[in-house]
N, CA, C and O atoms as a GROMACS GRO file, in nm:
protein
  344
    1MET      N    1  -3.114 -13.075  12.253
    1MET     CA    2  -3.246 -13.039  12.209
    1MET      C    3  -3.348 -13.057  12.322
    1MET      O    4  -3.421 -12.963  12.354
    2ALA      N    5  -3.354 -13.174  12.381
    2ALA     CA    6  -3.458 -13.202  12.479
    2ALA      C    7  -3.430 -13.137  12.614
    2ALA      O    8  -3.520 -13.078  12.674
    3CYS      N    9  -3.307 -13.147  12.662
    3CYS     CA   10  -3.276 -13.093  12.794
    3CYS      C   11  -3.233 -12.947  12.787
    3CYS      O   12  -3.229 -12.878  12.889
    4ARG      N   13  -3.202 -12.900  12.669
    4ARG     CA   14  -3.164 -12.760  12.643
    4ARG      C   15  -3.034 -12.718  12.710
    4ARG      O   16  -3.007 -12.598  12.722
    5LYS      N   17  -2.953 -12.814  12.752
    5LYS     CA   18  -2.823 -12.782  12.810
    5LYS      C   19  -2.722 -12.763  12.698
    5LYS      O   20  -2.726 -12.833  12.597
    6VAL      N   21  -2.632 -12.669  12.716
    6VAL     CA   22  -2.527 -12.645  12.618
    6VAL      C   23  -2.412 -12.740  12.648
    6VAL      O   24  -2.359 -12.743  12.759
    7ARG      N   25  -2.375 -12.818  12.547
    7ARG     CA   26  -2.267 -12.915  12.562
    7ARG      C   27  -2.179 -12.910  12.439
    7ARG      O   28  -2.223 -12.867  12.332
    8PRO      N   29  -2.054 -12.952  12.452
    8PRO     CA   30  -1.968 -12.962  12.333
    8PRO      C   31  -2.026 -13.064  12.235
    8PRO      O   32  -2.083 -13.165  12.275
    9LYS      N   33  -2.012 -13.036  12.108
    9LYS     CA   34  -2.070 -13.121  12.004
    9LYS      C   35  -2.032 -13.269  12.015
    9LYS      O   36  -2.117 -13.354  11.992
   10PRO      N   37  -1.907 -13.302  12.049
   10PRO     CA   38  -1.872 -13.445  12.060
   10PRO      C   39  -1.948 -13.520  12.170
   10PRO      O   40  -1.952 -13.643  12.168
   11GLU      N   41  -2.009 -13.448  12.264
   11GLU     CA   42  -2.086 -13.512  12.370
   11GLU      C   43  -2.231 -13.536  12.330
   11GLU      O   44  -2.308 -13.593  12.408
   12LEU      N   45  -2.269 -13.494  12.210
   12LEU     CA   46  -2.407 -13.507  12.164
   12LEU      C   47  -2.419 -13.614  12.057
   12LEU      O   48  -2.320 -13.651  11.992
   13VAL      N   49  -2.540 -13.664  12.038
   13VAL     CA   50  -2.568 -13.762  11.934
   13VAL      C   51  -2.656 -13.691  11.831
   13VAL      O   52  -2.760 -13.635  11.865
   14ARG      N   53  -2.614 -13.695  11.705
   14ARG     CA   54  -2.691 -13.629  11.598
   14ARG      C   55  -2.790 -13.728  11.539
   14ARG      O   56  -2.756 -13.842  11.507
   15LEU      N   57  -2.913 -13.681  11.525
   15LEU     CA   58  -3.017 -13.755  11.455
   15LEU      C   59  -3.046 -13.679  11.327
   15LEU      O   60  -3.052 -13.556  11.328
   16VAL      N   61  -3.064 -13.750  11.219
   16VAL     CA   62  -3.084 -13.684  11.090
   16VAL      C   63  -3.208 -13.739  11.021
   16VAL      O   64  -3.235 -13.859  11.023
   17ARG      N   65  -3.282 -13.647  10.959
   17ARG     CA   66  -3.397 -13.687  10.879
   17ARG      C   67  -3.348 -13.717  10.739
   17ARG      O   68  -3.285 -13.633  10.675
   18LEU      N   69  -3.379 -13.836  10.691
   18LEU     CA   70  -3.338 -13.876  10.557
   18LEU      C   71  -3.442 -13.829  10.455
   18LEU      O   72  -3.549 -13.782  10.492
   19SER      N   73  -3.409 -13.840  10.328
   19SER     CA   74  -3.498 -13.792  10.222
   19SER      C   75  -3.633 -13.864  10.221
   19SER      O   76  -3.732 -13.807  10.174
   20ASP      N   77  -3.638 -13.987  10.271
   20ASP     CA   78  -3.765 -14.060  10.275
   20ASP      C   79  -3.848 -14.026  10.399
   20ASP      O   80  -3.957 -14.082  10.417
   21GLY      N   81  -3.799 -13.935  10.483
   21GLY     CA   82  -3.872 -13.893  10.602
   21GLY      C   83  -3.837 -13.971  10.728
   21GLY      O   84  -3.878 -13.932  10.837
   22SER      N   85  -3.763 -14.079  10.714
   22SER     CA   86  -3.723 -14.155  10.832
   22SER      C   87  -3.610 -14.084  10.904
   22SER      O   88  -3.546 -13.995  10.848
   23VAL      N   89  -3.587 -14.124  11.028
   23VAL     CA   90  -3.484 -14.062  11.111
   23VAL      C   91  -3.387 -14.169  11.154
   23VAL      O   92  -3.428 -14.279  11.193
   24GLU      N   93  -3.258 -14.138  11.148
   24GLU     CA   94  -3.158 -14.232  11.198
   24GLU      C   95  -3.047 -14.158  11.269
   24GLU      O   96  -3.031 -14.037  11.254
   25VAL      N   97  -2.972 -14.234  11.346
   25VAL     CA   98  -2.859 -14.179  11.419
   25VAL      C   99  -2.745 -14.158  11.321
   25VAL      O  100  -2.711 -14.247  11.243
   26ASP      N  101  -2.686 -14.041  11.325
   26ASP     CA  102  -2.575 -14.005  11.238
   26ASP      C  103  -2.447 -14.011  11.321
   26ASP      O  104  -2.404 -13.910  11.377
   27THR      N  105  -2.387 -14.129  11.329
   27THR     CA  106  -2.270 -14.147  11.415
   27THR      C  107  -2.151 -14.064  11.371
   27THR      O  108  -2.071 -14.021  11.454
   28GLY      N  109  -2.137 -14.040  11.242
   28GLY     CA  110  -2.026 -13.961  11.192
   28GLY      C  111  -2.052 -13.812  11.194
   28GLY      O  112  -1.958 -13.732  11.185
   29GLY      N  113  -2.179 -13.774  11.206
   29GLY     CA  114  -2.214 -13.632  11.208
   29GLY      C  115  -2.203 -13.562  11.075
   29GLY      O  116  -2.201 -13.439  11.071
   30LYS      N  117  -2.197 -13.637  10.966
   30LYS     CA  118  -2.174 -13.576  10.834
   30LYS      C  119  -2.284 -13.603  10.732
   30LYS      O  120  -2.276 -13.555  10.619
   31LYS      N  121  -2.387 -13.680  10.769
   31LYS     CA  122  -2.490 -13.713  10.672
   31LYS      C  123  -2.570 -13.589  10.633
   31LYS      O  124  -2.592 -13.499  10.714
   32ALA      N  125  -2.611 -13.587  10.507
   32ALA     CA  126  -2.692 -13.476  10.458
   32ALA      C  127  -2.834 -13.491  10.510
   32ALA      O  128  -2.886 -13.602  10.519
   33GLY      N  129  -2.895 -13.379  10.544
   33GLY     CA  130  -3.033 -13.380  10.590
   33GLY      C  131  -3.048 -13.294  10.714
   33GLY      O  132  -2.950 -13.253  10.777
   34ARG      N  133  -3.171 -13.267  10.748
   34ARG     CA  134  -3.201 -13.186  10.866
   34ARG      C  135  -3.163 -13.265  10.990
   34ARG      O  136  -3.201 -13.381  11.005
   35GLY      N  137  -3.090 -13.202  11.080
   35GLY     CA  138  -3.041 -13.271  11.199
   35GLY      C  139  -3.091 -13.211  11.328
   35GLY      O  140  -3.130 -13.095  11.334
   36ALA      N  141  -3.088 -13.293  11.431
   36ALA     CA  142  -3.118 -13.251  11.568
   36ALA      C  143  -3.024 -13.328  11.659
   36ALA      O  144  -2.978 -13.436  11.625
   37TYR      N  145  -2.997 -13.271  11.775
   37TYR     CA  146  -2.902 -13.332  11.866
   37TYR      C  147  -2.967 -13.368  11.998
   37TYR      O  148  -3.052 -13.295  12.050
   38LEU      N  149  -2.926 -13.482  12.052
   38LEU     CA  150  -2.966 -13.524  12.186
   38LEU      C  151  -2.839 -13.554  12.264
   38LEU      O  152  -2.742 -13.606  12.208
   39CYS      N  153  -2.840 -13.520  12.393
   39CYS     CA  154  -2.725 -13.559  12.474
   39CYS      C  155  -2.738 -13.708  12.505
   39CYS      O  156  -2.840 -13.770  12.471
   40ARG      N  157  -2.641 -13.764  12.567
   40ARG     CA  158  -2.637 -13.908  12.590
   40ARG      C  159  -2.717 -13.953  12.712
   40ARG      O  160  -2.722 -14.072  12.743
   41ALA      N  161  -2.777 -13.860  12.782
   41ALA     CA  162  -2.856 -13.894  12.902
   41ALA      C  163  -2.988 -13.959  12.862
   41ALA      O  164  -3.053 -13.918  12.766
   42ALA      N  165  -3.026 -14.062  12.936
   42ALA     CA  166  -3.150 -14.134  12.908
   42ALA      C  167  -3.271 -14.042  12.916
   42ALA      O  168  -3.365 -14.056  12.838
   43GLU      N  169  -3.269 -13.948  13.010
   43GLU     CA  170  -3.381 -13.856  13.024
   43GLU      C  171  -3.400 -13.771  12.899
   43GLU      O  172  -3.512 -13.742  12.859
   44CYS      N  173  -3.290 -13.732  12.839
   44CYS     CA  174  -3.296 -13.650  12.719
   44CYS      C  175  -3.361 -13.729  12.604
   44CYS      O  176  -3.442 -13.675  12.528
   45TRP      N  177  -3.326 -13.856  12.593
   45TRP     CA  178  -3.385 -13.941  12.488
   45TRP      C  179  -3.534 -13.962  12.515
   45TRP      O  180  -3.614 -13.960  12.422
   46GLN      N  181  -3.570 -13.980  12.640
   46GLN     CA  182  -3.711 -13.999  12.674
   46GLN      C  183  -3.793 -13.875  12.640
   46GLN      O  184  -3.901 -13.885  12.583
   47ILE      N  185  -3.740 -13.759  12.675
   47ILE     CA  186  -3.810 -13.634  12.646
   47ILE      C  187  -3.816 -13.610  12.496
   47ILE      O  188  -3.921 -13.572  12.444
   48GLY      N  189  -3.706 -13.632  12.428
   48GLY     CA  190  -3.701 -13.608  12.283
   48GLY      C  191  -3.795 -13.697  12.204
   48GLY      O  192  -3.852 -13.654  12.104
   49LEU      N  193  -3.810 -13.821  12.247
   49LEU     CA  194  -3.894 -13.916  12.174
   49LEU      C  195  -4.037 -13.919  12.225
   49LEU      O  196  -4.124 -13.982  12.164
   50LYS      N  197  -4.063 -13.853  12.336
   50LYS     CA  198  -4.198 -13.848  12.390
   50LYS      C  199  -4.278 -13.745  12.309
   50LYS      O  200  -4.228 -13.637  12.277
   51GLY      N  201  -4.399 -13.780  12.277
   51GLY     CA  202  -4.482 -13.686  12.201
   51GLY      C  203  -4.423 -13.659  12.065
   51GLY      O  204  -4.388 -13.751  11.991
   52SER      N  205  -4.411 -13.532  12.031
   52SER     CA  206  -4.365 -13.499  11.896
   52SER      C  207  -4.250 -13.398  11.896
   52SER      O  208  -4.232 -13.327  11.797
   53ARG      N  209  -4.172 -13.391  12.002
   53ARG     CA  210  -4.063 -13.294  12.008
   53ARG      C  211  -3.959 -13.317  11.899
   53ARG      O  212  -3.919 -13.224  11.829
   54LEU      N  213  -3.916 -13.441  11.885
   54LEU     CA  214  -3.816 -13.472  11.783
   54LEU      C  215  -3.876 -13.455  11.643
   54LEU      O  216  -3.812 -13.402  11.552
   55GLU      N  217  -3.999 -13.498  11.628
   55GLU     CA  218  -4.066 -13.484  11.499
   55GLU      C  219  -4.077 -13.337  11.460
   55GLU      O  220  -4.057 -13.301  11.344
   56HIS      N  221  -4.109 -13.253  11.556
   56HIS     CA  222  -4.119 -13.109  11.530
   56HIS      C  223  -3.983 -13.052  11.489
   56HIS      O  224  -3.973 -12.976  11.393
   57ALA      N  225  -3.879 -13.089  11.562
   57ALA     CA  226  -3.745 -13.038  11.533
   57ALA      C  227  -3.696 -13.081  11.394
   57ALA      O  228  -3.629 -13.004  11.325
   58LEU      N  229  -3.731 -13.203  11.356
   58LEU     CA  230  -3.685 -13.256  11.226
   58LEU      C  231  -3.788 -13.238  11.115
   58LEU      O  232  -3.764 -13.275  11.000
   59ARG      N  233  -3.903 -13.183  11.150
   59ARG     CA  234  -4.011 -13.158  11.053
   59ARG      C  235  -4.050 -13.285  10.977
   59ARG      O  236  -4.052 -13.288  10.854
   60THR      N  237  -4.081 -13.389  11.052
   60THR     CA  238  -4.122 -13.516  10.994
   60THR      C  239  -4.212 -13.589  11.093
   60THR      O  240  -4.230 -13.545  11.206
   61SER      N  241  -4.268 -13.700  11.050
   61SER     CA  242  -4.345 -13.788  11.137
   61SER      C  243  -4.272 -13.919  11.148
   61SER      O  244  -4.230 -13.977  11.048
   62LEU      N  245  -4.256 -13.968  11.270
   62LEU     CA  246  -4.187 -14.094  11.292
   62LEU      C  247  -4.283 -14.211  11.282
   62LEU      O  248  -4.389 -14.211  11.345
   63ALA      N  249  -4.247 -14.309  11.202
   63ALA     CA  250  -4.323 -14.434  11.199
   63ALA      C  251  -4.295 -14.507  11.330
   63ALA      O  252  -4.192 -14.486  11.392
   64LEU      N  253  -4.386 -14.592  11.371
   64LEU     CA  254  -4.372 -14.663  11.498
   64LEU      C  255  -4.243 -14.744  11.504
   64LEU      O  256  -4.174 -14.743  11.606
   65ASP      N  257  -4.208 -14.814  11.395
   65ASP     CA  258  -4.085 -14.894  11.396
   65ASP      C  259  -3.961 -14.805  11.401
   65ASP      O  260  -3.861 -14.843  11.461
   66ASN      N  261  -3.968 -14.688  11.339
   66ASN     CA  262  -3.856 -14.594  11.343
   66ASN      C  263  -3.838 -14.540  11.484
   66ASN      O  264  -3.725 -14.529  11.533
   67ARG      N  265  -3.949 -14.506  11.551
   67ARG     CA  266  -3.944 -14.457  11.689
   67ARG      C  267  -3.886 -14.566  11.781
   67ARG      O  268  -3.802 -14.537  11.866
   68ASP      N  269  -3.931 -14.690  11.763
   68ASP     CA  270  -3.880 -14.802  11.844
   68ASP      C  271  -3.730 -14.821  11.824
   68ASP      O  272  -3.657 -14.848  11.919
   69GLN      N  273  -3.685 -14.807  11.701
   69GLN     CA  274  -3.543 -14.820  11.670
   69GLN      C  275  -3.462 -14.714  11.746
   69GLN      O  276  -3.357 -14.745  11.801
   70LEU      N  277  -3.511 -14.591  11.748
   70LEU     CA  278  -3.441 -14.484  11.819
   70LEU      C  279  -3.444 -14.505  11.970
   70LEU      O  280  -3.347 -14.476  12.039
   71ILE      N  281  -3.555 -14.555  12.021
   71ILE     CA  282  -3.565 -14.584  12.164
   71ILE      C  283  -3.464 -14.692  12.202
   71ILE      O  284  -3.397 -14.681  12.305
   72ARG      N  285  -3.452 -14.796  12.120
   72ARG     CA  286  -3.353 -14.902  12.146
   72ARG      C  287  -3.212 -14.846  12.144
   72ARG      O  288  -3.130 -14.881  12.229
   73TYR      N  289  -3.183 -14.758  12.049
   73TYR     CA  290  -3.049 -14.698  12.042
   73TYR      C  291  -3.020 -14.619  12.170
   73TYR      O  292  -2.910 -14.627  12.224
   74GLY      N  293  -3.118 -14.542  12.217
   74GLY     CA  294  -3.102 -14.466  12.340
   74GLY      C  295  -3.074 -14.555  12.460
   74GLY      O  296  -2.992 -14.522  12.545
   75ARG      N  297  -3.141 -14.670  12.466
   75ARG     CA  298  -3.117 -14.766  12.575
   75ARG      C  299  -2.978 -14.825  12.566
   75ARG      O  300  -2.908 -14.836  12.666
   76GLU      N  301  -2.937 -14.862  12.445
   76GLU     CA  302  -2.803 -14.919  12.426
   76GLU      C  303  -2.696 -14.817  12.460
   76GLU      O  304  -2.592 -14.851  12.516
   77LEU      N  305  -2.722 -14.693  12.426
   77LEU     CA  306  -2.629 -14.585  12.456
   77LEU      C  307  -2.614 -14.570  12.607
   77LEU      O  308  -2.504 -14.554  12.658
   78LYS      N  309  -2.726 -14.576  12.678
   78LYS     CA  310  -2.724 -14.567  12.823
   78LYS      C  311  -2.645 -14.682  12.884
   78LYS      O  312  -2.566 -14.662  12.976
   79GLU      N  313  -2.666 -14.804  12.831
   79GLU     CA  314  -2.595 -14.921  12.882
   79GLU      C  315  -2.445 -14.910  12.857
   79GLU      O  316  -2.365 -14.948  12.943
   80SER      N  317  -2.406 -14.858  12.742
   80SER     CA  318  -2.264 -14.846  12.712
   80SER      C  319  -2.198 -14.739  12.799
   80SER      O  320  -2.081 -14.752  12.836
   81ILE      N  321  -2.271 -14.636  12.831
   81ILE     CA  322  -2.218 -14.530  12.919
   81ILE      C  323  -2.201 -14.584  13.061
   81ILE      O  324  -2.099 -14.559  13.124
   82SER      N  325  -2.301 -14.656  13.111
   82SER     CA  326  -2.291 -14.708  13.247
   82SER      C  327  -2.181 -14.812  13.258
   82SER      O  328  -2.126 -14.831  13.366
   83GLY      N  329  -2.147 -14.878  13.150
   83GLY     CA  330  -2.040 -14.977  13.151
   83GLY      C  331  -1.901 -14.916  13.145
   83GLY      O  332  -1.803 -14.984  13.176
   84GLU      N  333  -1.891 -14.788  13.106
   84GLU     CA  334  -1.760 -14.722  13.094
   84GLU      C  335  -1.694 -14.700  13.228
   84GLU      O  336  -1.572 -14.703  13.238
   85GLY      N  337  -1.775 -14.679  13.333
   85GLY     CA  338  -1.718 -14.649  13.464
   85GLY      C  339  -1.666 -14.771  13.537
   85GLY      O  340  -1.607 -14.758  13.644
   86LYS      N  341  -1.686 -14.890  13.482
   86LYS     CA  342  -1.644 -15.013  13.550
   86LYS      C  343  -1.503 -15.051  13.518
   86LYS      O  344  -1.453 -15.152  13.567
   0.00000   0.00000   0.00000
């Protein structure tokens, strides 16, 4: 979504808007709701969560704590990826 690069689906992280309007990471890729995808690159998460790009894609407004939760997940994802090469 943010970097606009075409990647195989398993390389992407799905975010889903729940019925209450909150957004969470859909690790299984099967949750019901409007979804958007981000690649695992930190830049993609920064772009997606900056401003209202993700909110626009999911047609919702992110609460501050929800946005912080997604930012933390993106950081943890980055750390786990950098640890794979060791």
